[in-house]
N, C-alpha and C positions, 0 to 999 in steps of 0.2 A: 728416385722416389717421387710420386706425384706431388705437384705443388699444392693441390687442394687438400691433402691428407691432414696437415696441421690445422688449418682453419676449420675443416670438417669436424675433426675431433673436438676442437674447442667449442663447437656448437652443441655438443651432447649435453643434455641436462637430465640428471636422474629424476625419475618420477616421484621419488619420496623426499626430495629436497635435501638429501644428505650431501655432504661435501664430496666431490670427486677429485681424487688426486690427478695432477697433470701426467699424461702418459709420456714415456720416452718414445718419440715418434719413430726413429730408426728401428728400435727394438720391436715396436708394435708392427711396423711394416714387415720385419723379418718373421714375426709370429704369423702374420696373415699369409705370407707366401709359403710357410711351412705347412699350415693346416688346410689351406685351400688349394684347389687345382690351378696353379699358376706355373706356366713354363711350357715346355715342349708338349706336343700331343701325347707322346708316350708317358711323360711324367704326369700329365693331367689324368690320363686313363688309369694309371697306377694308383694315384691318389683317390680317385672316385671308387675304384675297385676295392682298395684297402678299407675305405670308409664303409662301403656296403658290407664287406665281410665282418668287420668289427661290430657293426650296429645292427645288422640284419635287415636294413632298409633295402627296398628294391626300386624306389623312385626318388629322383632328386629334383629340387627346384634350383635352377642355375641362374645366377645373376651375371650378366656379361657386360654391363653398362659402365664399368669402372673407368673406362677411358675418357668419358666426358664429352665425346664427339660422336654425333649421329653416324657419320660415315664409318668411323672406326668400330663402333658398336656393331653395326651390321656386318662388317668384316669379321669380327669376333664370332658372331653367330654362325656365319657361313663356315668359318674354319672349324668351329666346334663340331658342327654337323658333318663336315667332310673328313676331318682328321682325327677327332677324338672318339666320337660315337662308334665308328667302325672297329675300334680297338676293344670295346667293351662287350662282354658276353650279353646275349639277349635273353 
């Protein structure tokens, strides 16, 4: 689990000043990896395709910066284009 996830979640502030319960960080990380395209190229493509079929959307905004390092973020972008996009229907 990324070291920054706990401190990052602690920094969230509801806009309406209501109290926000503390999240179970391992459970939240598990949720994020279940609903977002995280994993092998095949798994990522399947997740995106399933989301498109269930929602009817045909465009995605993809955030690939979660690694926190510029070099690794650029590598994620390259891999997404080279390995995931070719698996998706056009």
